[in-house]
C-alpha positions in Angstrom: 1.3 16.7 -10.2 2.3 17.1 -13.9 -0.2 15.2 -16.0 2.2 15.1 -19.0 4.5 12.8 -17.0 2.8 9.5 -17.9 5.2 6.6 -17.4 2.9 3.5 -17.1 0.1 2.1 -19.2 -3.2 0.8 -17.8 -2.0 -2.8 -18.1 1.1 -2.1 -16.0 -0.7 -0.8 -12.9 -0.2 -2.7 -9.7 -2.5 -2.7 -6.6 -2.1 0.5 -4.5 -2.6 -1.6 -1.4 0.8 -3.2 -2.0 2.5 0.1 -1.1 1.4 -0.4 2.5 2.7 -4.0 2.4 6.0 -2.8 1.0 6.6 -0.4 3.9 5.5 -3.0 6.4 7.9 -5.6 4.9 9.3 -5.7 1.3 9.4 -9.5 1.4 5.7 -9.7 2.4 4.8 -7.4 -0.5 6.9 -9.6 -2.9 5.2 -12.9 -1.6 1.8 -11.3 -2.4 2.7 -9.8 -5.7 5.1 -12.3 -7.2 3.9 -15.6 -5.7 0.3 -14.8 -5.1 0.7 -16.0 -1.5 -1.7 -14.9 1.3 -2.6 -16.0 4.7 -5.1 -14.4 7.1 -4.9 -14.0 10.8 -7.3 -12.3 13.2 -5.9 -8.8 12.4 -6.2 -9.1 8.6 -9.6 -10.7 8.9 -10.9 -7.8 11.0 -9.4 -5.4 8.5 -11.2 -7.1 5.6 -14.6 -7.0 7.4 -14.2 -3.3 8.2 -13.4 -2.4 4.6 -16.3 -4.5 3.3 -18.7 -2.6 5.5 -17.2 0.7 4.4 -17.3 -0.1 0.7 -20.9 -1.4 0.9 -22.1 2.1 2.0 -23.8 4.5 -0.4 -22.7 8.0 -1.1 -24.2 10.3 1.5 -24.4 13.9 2.7 -23.8 15.1 6.2 -24.5 18.8 6.4 -22.2 20.6 4.0 -20.1 17.5 3.5 -20.5 14.9 0.8 -19.1 11.4 1.4 -18.0 9.2 -1.5 -17.3 5.6 -0.6 -15.4 2.9 -2.6 -14.1 5.3 -5.2 -11.8 3.7 -7.8 -8.3 5.3 -8.1 -5.5 5.1 -10.5 -2.3 6.9 -11.3 -0.4 6.4 -14.6 2.5 8.4 -13.1 2.9 6.2 -10.1 1.8 3.0 -11.8 -0.8 2.0 -9.2 -4.6 1.5 -9.0 -6.9 0.8 -6.1 -9.9 2.0 -4.2 -10.4 4.8 -1.6 -12.4 3.8 1.4 -14.0 7.3 1.8 -13.5 10.7 0.3 -15.0 13.7 2.1 -16.0 16.6 -0.2 -16.7 20.1 1.0 -17.9 22.9 -1.4 -15.1 25.4 -1.8 -14.4 28.2 -4.3 -11.5 27.3 -6.5 -11.6 23.7 -5.5 -11.7 20.5 -7.6 -14.3 19.7 -10.2 -15.8 16.3 -9.4 -17.4 14.2 -12.1 -21.2 14.3 -11.9 -21.2 16.9 -9.1 -22.0 20.6 -9.6 -19.7 23.2 -8.2 -16.1 22.9 -6.9 -14.9 21.0 -3.9 -12.1 20.5 -1.4 -11.1 16.9 -1.3 -10.0 14.9 1.8 -9.4 11.1 1.6 -10.1 8.9 4.7 -8.6 5.5 5.1 -10.2 3.0 7.5 -8.1 0.6 9.7 -9.0 -1.8 12.4 -7.6 -1.4 15.9 -6.8 1.7 17.9 -5.1 4.9 16.9 -1.4 4.3 16.5 1.7 5.4 14.6 2.0 3.3 11.4 4.1 4.9 8.6 2.8 2.4 6.0 -0.8 3.6 6.6 0.2 7.2 6.1 2.1 6.3 2.9 -1.0 4.5 1.6 -3.2 7.4 2.4 -0.8 9.8 0.7 -0.8 7.6 -2.4 -4.6 7.7 -2.6 -4.4 11.5 -2.4 -1.8 11.6 -5.2 -4.0 9.5 -7.4 -6.9 11.8 -6.8 -4.7 14.8 -7.6 -3.9 13.3 -10.9 -7.5 12.2 -11.7 -9.2 15.5 -10.6 -6.4 18.1 -11.2 -6.4 19.3 -7.7 -4.1 19.6 -4.7 -4.8 17.7 -1.4 -2.9 18.7 1.7 -4.5 16.6 4.4 -6.2 13.3 5.0 -7.4 11.1 7.9 -6.9 7.5 9.1 -10.0 6.2 10.9 -9.4 3.5 13.5 -12.4 1.3 14.0 -11.8 -0.1 17.5 -11.9 3.3 19.3 -13.9 5.1 16.6 -11.3 7.9 16.3 -9.4 9.3 13.4 -5.9 10.6 13.1 -5.0 13.7 11.0 -2.2 13.2 8.5 -0.5 16.1 6.8 0.4 15.0 3.3 4.0 16.3 3.4 6.7 16.3 0.7 8.5 13.6 2.7 5.4 11.4 2.5 5.1 12.0 -1.2 8.7 11.1 -1.8 8.1 7.8 0.1 5.1 7.1 -2.1 7.2 7.6 -5.3 10.1 5.6 -3.9 7.8 2.7 -2.8 6.0 2.6 -6.2 9.4 2.5 -8.0 10.5 -0.3 -5.6 7.5 -2.4 -6.3 7.7 -2.0 -10.0 11.5 -2.8 -9.9 10.7 -5.9 -7.8 8.0 -7.0 -10.3 10.2 -6.5 -13.4 13.2 -8.3 -11.9 11.0 -11.0 -10.1 13.2 -10.4 -7.0 12.0 -12.0 -3.8 13.9 -10.5 -0.8 15.4 -12.9 1.7 13.6 -13.3 5.0 14.9 -11.2 8.0 13.7 -11.7 11.5 12.1 -8.5 12.9 9.9 -7.6 15.9 6.9 -7.1 13.6 7.2 -10.7 12.4 5.3 -11.9 15.5 2.1 -10.2 14.3 2.5 -11.0 10.6 -0.1 -13.3 9.1 2.5 -14.6 6.6 4.9 -16.2 9.2 4.4 -19.7 8.1 4.9 -18.8 4.4 7.8 -16.4 4.9 9.7 -18.5 7.6 11.7 -15.5 9.0 13.1 -17.7 11.8 14.9 -19.9 9.3 16.4 -17.0 7.4 20.0 -17.6 8.6 19.8 -21.3 8.1 18.3 -21.0 4.6 20.9 -18.5 3.5 23.8 -20.7 4.7 22.2 -23.7 3.0 21.9 -22.0 -0.3 25.5 -20.7 0.0 26.7 -24.3 0.6 24.8 -25.5 -2.4 26.3 -22.9 -4.6 29.8 -23.6 -3.3 29.3 -27.3 -4.0 28.0 -26.7 -7.5 30.8 -24.4 -8.4 33.8 -26.2 -6.8 32.7 -29.7 -6.0 33.2 -31.6 -2.8 36.6 -32.3 -1.1 36.2 -36.0 -2.0 35.8 -35.1 -5.7 38.9 -33.0 -5.6 41.0 -35.7 -4.0 39.8 -38.3 -6.5 
């Protein structure tokens, strides 16, 4: 990543975690970012507890591997800041120089999620964004990462491909455009709405009715009612 391409200031950084929300549902991300709305369900509560346990752990060594937990991240190029659950470091010639650690290291981010191993694009994008932040901060290249699933205590390997990196950049741009324009996407009913903790705030089941209602209001405001025209 070219460190000369600085496009955001520290004050303009938005939470990196919103990137996962954006790829789950842009309206959900907008409700959180623009309206400061949030509602828990059992899934989000379990995820919060898992992350609290991970972030409370100390740095540790396991054989040749050093584990850093709760590492603060930021990218002035992407315009995001956040925290990595865990970073695995293995000593490697020609690797990255890590602050306050001697030698050079290969770097592998690990993101923790509740539930069982599954395909979730938004998690992979979030993990890739963490790697891109680390690449900018530590002047290194990271080709792989892992998502650890707490329910079955397994982790999934994620190759940090060019396609994932493009999705990260596109998602960050989308979030910043949403923030600058204060645009809240209209609700759309999808299968994933059933598991979303924000159902009662988002009201996806009323999307068609709400859209028609707003359209009627606009029509009335612009043209008036038929009775007014006859009078």
